[in-house]
Every structure is written in structure tokens, then in C-alpha cells.
TIBALO-590204 format. One line per 8 residues: number of its first residue (from 1); their letters; for each residue x, y, z of N, C-alpha, C. Coordinates in steps of 0.02 Angstrom, whole numbers. Layout:
BEGIN
NUM> a> X Y Z X Y Z X Y Z  ...
! end
This chain:
BEGIN
1> mqipinis> -3873 2528 1349 -3978 2560 1341 -3981 2609 1335  -4045 2613 1267 -4059 2661 1241 -4148 2665 1277  -4139 2731 1278 -4214 2761 1302 -4262 2775 1256  -4318 2756 1257 -4374 2761 1215 -4396 2830 1194  -4391 2846 1171 -4400 2925 1133 -4492 2942 1142  -4506 2890 1123 -4594 2895 1120 -4627 2844 1167  -4685 2873 1168 -4731 2841 1188 -4769 2802 1141  -4757 2734 1131 -4770 2691 1089 -4836 2627 1118
9> telaeevg> -4876 2599 1091 -4890 2557 1116 -4831 2501 1123  -4778 2498 1111 -4749 2443 1137 -4729 2456 1178  -4691 2500 1218 -4689 2538 1283 -4740 2521 1320  -4818 2533 1285 -4865 2538 1337 -4872 2450 1367  -4861 2428 1311 -4881 2357 1318 -4807 2327 1367  -4748 2349 1362 -4703 2319 1432 -4713 2349 1481  -4747 2414 1483 -4783 2421 1560 -4812 2375 1583  -4878 2358 1571 -4914 2305 1573 -4883 2261 1593
17> whisdgsm> -4821 2223 1566 -4811 2164 1616 -4757 2199 1664  -4744 2257 1676 -4704 2268 1721 -4768 2295 1799  -4837 2318 1773 -4875 2325 1806 -4884 2275 1852  -4902 2194 1804 -4916 2141 1832 -4868 2092 1881  -4806 2074 1824 -4762 2051 1851 -4690 2051 1846  -4683 2127 1849 -4626 2165 1867 -4612 2195 1923  -4538 2211 1960 -4531 2246 2017 -4471 2265 1999  -4452 2338 2046 -4392 2366 2032 -4382 2420 2097
25> nfyknrgk> -4300 2417 2122 -4285 2446 2177 -4228 2473 2161  -4187 2503 2193 -4115 2497 2211 -4075 2477 2287  -4027 2418 2298 -4021 2382 2331 -3936 2370 2347  -3916 2364 2376 -3826 2366 2384 -3805 2332 2323  -3763 2331 2303 -3708 2278 2239 -3633 2296 2236  -3596 2284 2266 -3538 2294 2277 -3530 2343 2312  -3545 2359 2354 -3547 2423 2397 -3589 2498 2378  -3612 2472 2319 -3644 2528 2310 -3727 2524 2282
33> lkgfyqlr> -3773 2579 2278 -3840 2557 2275 -3838 2558 2196  -3868 2512 2192 -3877 2502 2108 -3963 2473 2074  -3950 2497 2042 -4051 2489 2013 -4042 2441 1984  -4114 2393 2017 -4118 2306 2013 -4194 2300 1981  -4195 2274 1891 -4273 2256 1890 -4275 2188 1858  -4340 2164 1879 -4340 2090 1863 -4436 2094 1834  -4438 2043 1802 -4499 2025 1785 -4507 1935 1764  -4551 1914 1796 -4548 1837 1805 -4626 1826 1783
41> ghieddre> -4620 1751 1762 -4677 1710 1752 -4685 1647 1762  -4756 1607 1739 -4748 1542 1763 -4681 1512 1733  -4643 1463 1767 -4604 1400 1710 -4625 1378 1674  -4689 1361 1661 -4717 1319 1597 -4776 1355 1553  -4816 1388 1607 -4876 1440 1548 -4843 1489 1525  -4801 1532 1541 -4764 1572 1517 -4719 1570 1473  -4686 1506 1480 -4614 1507 1437 -4619 1527 1369  -4667 1536 1315 -4657 1548 1253 -4660 1619 1254
49> hyekrikp> -4696 1625 1298 -4742 1701 1296 -4662 1774 1301  -4635 1738 1364 -4559 1743 1379 -4522 1777 1332  -4521 1681 1288 -4468 1696 1242 -4454 1714 1166  -4508 1738 1140 -4568 1748 1087 -4583 1809 1087  -4589 1835 1140 -4643 1917 1134 -4590 1964 1187  -4589 1915 1243 -4562 1969 1286 -4491 1984 1253  -4450 1947 1267 -4392 1960 1251 -4386 2010 1185  -4385 1977 1143 -4370 2027 1067 -4390 2102 1095
57> lfenlfni> -4469 2081 1115 -4493 2159 1136 -4440 2202 1164  -4431 2189 1218 -4407 2224 1281 -4336 2241 1247  -4281 2183 1220 -4227 2201 1172 -4234 2260 1136  -4265 2251 1105 -4310 2319 1051 -4313 2378 1064  -4332 2391 1131 -4352 2451 1170 -4277 2491 1202  -4256 2429 1231 -4220 2461 1274 -4133 2460 1273  -4120 2416 1191 -4069 2398 1185 -4031 2366 1248  -4041 2308 1281 -4034 2264 1320 -4031 2193 1311
65> klriremp> -3978 2168 1289 -3979 2112 1285 -4016 2050 1349  -4072 2016 1351 -4066 1985 1415 -4067 1921 1397  -4060 1890 1450 -4054 1831 1461 -4108 1776 1503  -4172 1740 1477 -4203 1701 1495 -4181 1658 1536  -4208 1658 1601 -4183 1601 1646 -4256 1563 1692  -4234 1509 1675 -4283 1465 1738 -4253 1469 1812  -4297 1461 1842 -4295 1465 1902 -4339 1402 1942  -4308 1349 1943 -4351 1301 1963 -4391 1302 2020
73> strvigfq> -4338 1321 2068 -4362 1302 2160 -4423 1344 2155  -4425 1405 2119 -4493 1468 2126 -4534 1435 2070  -4525 1395 2043 -4578 1368 1969 -4559 1428 1948  -4519 1491 1922 -4552 1567 1882 -4478 1535 1838  -4497 1586 1750 -4460 1583 1718 -4454 1667 1695  -4391 1689 1693 -4388 1769 1680 -4330 1808 1665  -4301 1852 1689 -4230 1867 1687 -4238 1951 1735  -4184 1962 1746 -4149 2007 1791 -4106 2071 1793
81> iwndnlie> -4104 2120 1786 -4042 2180 1764 -4039 2223 1842  -3954 2233 1842 -3942 2291 1872 -3936 2335 1817  -3976 2394 1832 -3956 2443 1775 -3999 2505 1804  -3946 2569 1832 -4002 2636 1856 -4027 2674 1792  -4006 2668 1727 -4051 2700 1687 -4122 2692 1685  -4112 2621 1685 -4197 2605 1664 -4222 2604 1731  -4189 2588 1794 -4247 2625 1846 -4250 2674 1835  -4225 2725 1813 -4241 2798 1819 -4277 2820 1760
89> fkkkfnlp> -4276 2799 1715 -4327 2783 1670 -4416 2777 1691  -4408 2723 1732 -4456 2702 1720 -4483 2742 1806  -4454 2755 1848 -4478 2804 1901 -4519 2865 1873  -4482 2883 1801 -4517 2932 1772 -4599 2965 1775  -4614 2869 1771 -4691 2855 1727 -4735 2851 1822  -4707 2879 1881 -4739 2843 1944 -4739 2786 1959  -4684 2729 1923 -4699 2663 1931 -4654 2654 2015  -4674 2631 2059 -4654 2619 2108 -4599 2587 2147
97> lgkkheii> -4549 2605 2158 -4508 2570 2187 -4534 2519 2259  -4517 2439 2237 -4516 2396 2317 -4600 2387 2273  -4644 2381 2337 -4720 2358 2346 -4739 2390 2295  -4807 2343 2253 -4849 2374 2206 -4908 2388 2206  -4927 2383 2310 -5006 2369 2323 -5050 2437 2268  -5019 2499 2275 -5055 2548 2255 -5060 2557 2178  -4998 2514 2142 -4983 2517 2069 -5057 2559 2044  -5032 2582 1969 -5082 2609 1929 -5067 2614 1876
105> ipkeflts> -5083 2640 1835 -5074 2633 1742 -5048 2689 1730  -4983 2725 1728 -4989 2783 1717 -5012 2844 1663  -5027 2890 1701 -5052 2930 1661 -5075 2973 1563  -4976 2937 1557 -4956 2938 1488 -4975 2886 1436  -5010 2841 1476 -5023 2781 1436 -5101 2768 1445  -5110 2838 1433 -5206 2823 1464 -5219 2880 1391  -5168 2899 1350 -5179 2976 1325 -5227 2947 1240  -5243 2879 1244 -5277 2846 1163 -5293 2801 1157
113> idlkkavv> -5310 2780 1160 -5360 2704 1142 -5309 2634 1122  -5267 2647 1083 -5220 2605 1069 -5156 2587 1117  -5157 2642 1143 -5119 2668 1202 -5164 2593 1252  -5196 2628 1265 -5244 2574 1343 -5245 2519 1310  -5259 2504 1237 -5263 2416 1215 -5235 2406 1246  -5151 2436 1230 -5102 2416 1217 -5062 2400 1284  -5068 2438 1348 -5074 2420 1418 -5108 2374 1455  -5189 2360 1427 -5212 2312 1444 -5190 2256 1424
121> rgifdtdg> -5191 2256 1376 -5154 2199 1338 -5090 2144 1378  -5052 2191 1384 -4968 2173 1431 -5000 2161 1508  -5075 2200 1540 -5070 2168 1593 -5095 2105 1598  -5146 2090 1540 -5186 2028 1552 -5151 1983 1532  -5081 1993 1490 -5042 1940 1455 -5006 1902 1532  -4983 1924 1554 -4943 1956 1630 -4974 1909 1687  -5034 1917 1700 -5090 1931 1765 -5173 1907 1749  -5165 1889 1684 -5237 1871 1674 -5254 1799 1657
129> giylerkn> -5314 1780 1662 -5303 1707 1653 -5417 1682 1600  -5398 1641 1593 -5457 1605 1543 -5460 1542 1572  -5560 1557 1590 -5573 1492 1635 -5627 1485 1557  -5634 1394 1540 -5670 1373 1501 -5730 1345 1552  -5782 1359 1574 -5851 1313 1604 -5913 1281 1547  -5918 1232 1594 -5940 1185 1536 -6010 1196 1564  -6053 1231 1532 -6132 1229 1556 -6167 1221 1529  -6227 1188 1502 -6280 1164 1474 -6251 1125 1404
137> nklyprly> -6204 1067 1412 -6176 1032 1350 -6110 1103 1318  -6099 1162 1337 -6061 1197 1305 -6014 1249 1343  -5948 1268 1323 -5887 1293 1353 -5924 1394 1377  -5928 1372 1432 -5945 1459 1439 -5885 1488 1467  -5850 1554 1432 -5774 1582 1443 -5796 1625 1479  -5755 1638 1536 -5765 1694 1575 -5665 1731 1580  -5650 1791 1564 -5582 1823 1575 -5562 1837 1646  -5521 1851 1664 -5496 1892 1713 -5436 1914 1746
145> ittisfkl> -5423 1982 1751 -5346 1972 1794 -5346 1998 1857  -5315 1985 1898 -5324 1980 1980 -5270 2035 2014  -5275 2082 2041 -5241 2123 2062 -5234 2143 2126  -5194 2161 2193 -5191 2185 2263 -5207 2235 2231  -5193 2294 2196 -5209 2381 2187 -5293 2386 2185  -5314 2420 2243 -5374 2448 2208 -5384 2493 2182  -5357 2526 2167 -5357 2588 2113 -5326 2535 2044  -5276 2520 2031 -5286 2442 1956 -5358 2467 1950
153> seqllnlf> -5395 2423 2010 -5453 2384 1974 -5505 2441 1962  -5497 2494 1974 -5535 2546 1956 -5537 2565 1872  -5473 2597 1866 -5440 2594 1814 -5465 2543 1769  -5457 2493 1767 -5464 2423 1723 -5549 2416 1710  -5579 2429 1760 -5673 2445 1736 -5680 2491 1698  -5642 2546 1723 -5663 2630 1672 -5642 2622 1595  -5597 2570 1586 -5555 2535 1523 -5600 2510 1470  -5618 2465 1528 -5637 2389 1502 -5713 2426 1475
161> neiglrat> -5739 2471 1504 -5834 2503 1517 -5808 2550 1443  -5749 2564 1445 -5742 2620 1381 -5737 2594 1308  -5711 2553 1331 -5684 2477 1250 -5774 2464 1244  -5809 2442 1277 -5849 2431 1289 -5875 2339 1302  -5838 2335 1338 -5831 2270 1372 -5843 2265 1417  -5898 2236 1427 -5929 2230 1511 -5897 2178 1546  -5905 2227 1609 -5858 2195 1668 -5878 2212 1721  -5848 2145 1785 -5880 2174 1844 -5811 2155 1901
169> rysqlynr> -5817 2143 1956 -5761 2155 2013 -5798 2146 2066  -5743 2079 2097 -5744 2062 2162 -5700 2078 2211  -5704 2054 2232 -5639 2041 2306 -5628 1961 2329  -5566 1970 2351 -5571 1918 2391 -5504 1914 2432  -5505 1890 2500 -5428 1881 2534 -5384 1837 2554  -5327 1871 2521 -5282 1772 2541 -5225 1774 2608  -5219 1712 2601 -5153 1733 2645 -5121 1676 2640  -5062 1730 2604 -4988 1673 2593 -4940 1719 2605
177> dfnrkrsy> -4899 1674 2654 -4839 1662 2685 -4861 1710 2753  -4929 1701 2778 -4946 1740 2844 -4948 1817 2811  -4957 1828 2764 -4988 1916 2744 -5042 1919 2719  -5076 1942 2728 -5150 1938 2700 -5172 1989 2695  -5197 1993 2618 -5208 2022 2560 -5256 2019 2522  -5277 2080 2525 -5358 2066 2479 -5312 2100 2417  -5380 2024 2373 -5365 2057 2285 -5425 2077 2267  -5424 2099 2202 -5478 2129 2169 -5474 2104 2107
185> iitirgek> -5528 2052 2082 -5541 1999 2024 -5594 2046 1974  -5559 2058 1902 -5603 2094 1872 -5616 2032 1813  -5676 2047 1785 -5701 1969 1774 -5741 1994 1697  -5723 1951 1667 -5783 1973 1582 -5797 1904 1560  -5859 1922 1585 -5900 1839 1551 -5948 1853 1464  -5955 1767 1478 -5998 1784 1414 -5952 1763 1325  -5986 1723 1293 -5968 1704 1222 -5945 1760 1185  -6011 1838 1183 -5997 1892 1145 -5940 1911 1148
193> mfhkfikd> -5918 1942 1231 -5865 1995 1275 -5803 1946 1247  -5817 1901 1263 -5741 1850 1250 -5728 1882 1153  -5750 1850 1130 -5744 1860 1071 -5711 1947 1053  -5755 1986 1075 -5738 2040 1077 -5650 2069 1105  -5655 2037 1165 -5579 2043 1218 -5542 2019 1161  -5513 1981 1135 -5510 1938 1106 -5461 1985 1032  -5529 2018 984 -5522 2061 938 -5503 2107 964  -5513 2168 1018 -5476 2215 1022 -5433 2259 1067
201> ispenpkh> -5421 2184 1105 -5345 2189 1146 -5294 2136 1091  -5326 2084 1074 -5271 2045 1038 -5221 2030 1080  -5243 1977 1127 -5176 1962 1169 -5106 1921 1142  -5054 1926 1141 -5001 1870 1127 -4973 1818 1191  -5001 1832 1214 -4961 1759 1262 -5004 1694 1250  -4973 1666 1208 -4997 1588 1176 -5042 1537 1207  -5023 1552 1303 -5066 1514 1327 -5144 1564 1312  -5142 1612 1302 -5222 1634 1302 -5254 1612 1214
209> lkkyqdfl> -5197 1625 1198 -5216 1595 1110 -5259 1546 1111  -5214 1492 1131 -5242 1419 1140 -5302 1373 1158  -5311 1437 1225 -5378 1424 1245 -5447 1450 1234  -5428 1502 1190 -5464 1542 1124 -5475 1494 1089  -5443 1470 1069 -5442 1402 982 -5491 1345 1003  -5478 1331 1069 -5509 1281 1105 -5585 1292 1112  -5586 1346 1133 -5657 1372 1145 -5700 1387 1052  -5639 1386 1008 -5687 1397 934 -5700 1333 911
217> nsqnl> -5631 1294 945 -5660 1209 911 -5726 1185 950  -5721 1186 1003 -5781 1162 1058 -5843 1193 981  -5848 1246 976 -5903 1278 931 -5916 1250 885  -5872 1208 865 -5870 1160 801 -5912 1089 792  -5913 1081 855 -5914 1008 866 -6009 979 868
! end
């Protein structure tokens, strides 16, 4: 494994993936505590993103060979790694072990506009969505990011405001596996903000790019 020397936009994007769909901790492995990291997405919707973006970028950053695996029983695709050095590196940014209820974007990735956009891109590509609603015979776009971390939702609202993207937030109470969790949904609405978001944040997940192309195609009908 190699340790990234610089705080790059690629590392910022990877940290965005971690914030959304990653988890890490130390577990017993062959009688010893060992660092464990995993990143998982939807088995169908995120397959191309994992294979064409996440795998090569992660391998280039850390010089770790990945095997992208499908887990049909849980409907996810992703990878897992036993590596103490990777966990210790991520801990330096105060990324939490175990539960991520209060996770935030580390301050190291808030020092420039390019880093901010890259970490938002990583978060949106793994935990965001686009909904195209038909209104008055036209498609009305809505982008959203969902998180259980109130602090992260505050950061995202501030970042969108800084970039010039009008965003709102609402909360919702979920009951999953009998654990009630309040989620915070940050939303950007309307055609103008949709175009600006795609231009400024430059999502890499093909499922988002397809939705954007669907919207563009609808404007030409």
C-alpha cells in the first residue's frame, strides 16, 4: 500500500465515497485485531460506477488491488479490505470507526473550492439521487443527498450556498430493522440549479449522467 502524500481532488472524492457508503473498524482476524474497510453500493445502479470510477481511482491512490464483488443476498456491490495502514491513514482525518451518525467532511478537504467540489461529488455519486417529476407536461428536476448526520447536512447546505446552489433541507424519521433513525435530506430543485450542479460538481456516476441526459432529451421533444 502507498500513503497519498498530497490532499488531492482524487483523495477528496474518495473521502466523499467513504462518508456516504464506506465503513471501517478493527475486528479480530486470526486472533489479532486488524483494520477492516468496506465500500458498498447498489448491485445494479452502481455497478458501472464501481467498475469504471471507484476501482481504478482507489487503486491508483493507495496502490491496492481491488476485487469488486457482488453480494446478491443483500443486493450490494463493492469491496472489502483487511489493512491496518489504510485504517490508520483514514483515522488521521478523524473519520470514525464503526457507526457514522455524526460523520463530517474533514477540515483538510474544505481548504479550496476544488477540494470542496470533489468531496461533494464523491458524496453525491454514492449517496445522492436525481428525480425527474413531470409538471405541466415538462420534466422538473430534483437532486438530493440523504444522510443521518445532522452535522454533515449543515456542511452540505453551507457548501452549496458557497458554490451558488440554492438548497433546502428537511428531515424524516425512518424505521429500519427496528432502529429508528432521523435522516436529513438536502435538496436542489429546478432546471437552472440542475444545470449548474452538473457543470460545477461534475458527477461521475453513470446513473446520474443518464438521468441528466434523459432530462436534456426531454427538452428537445
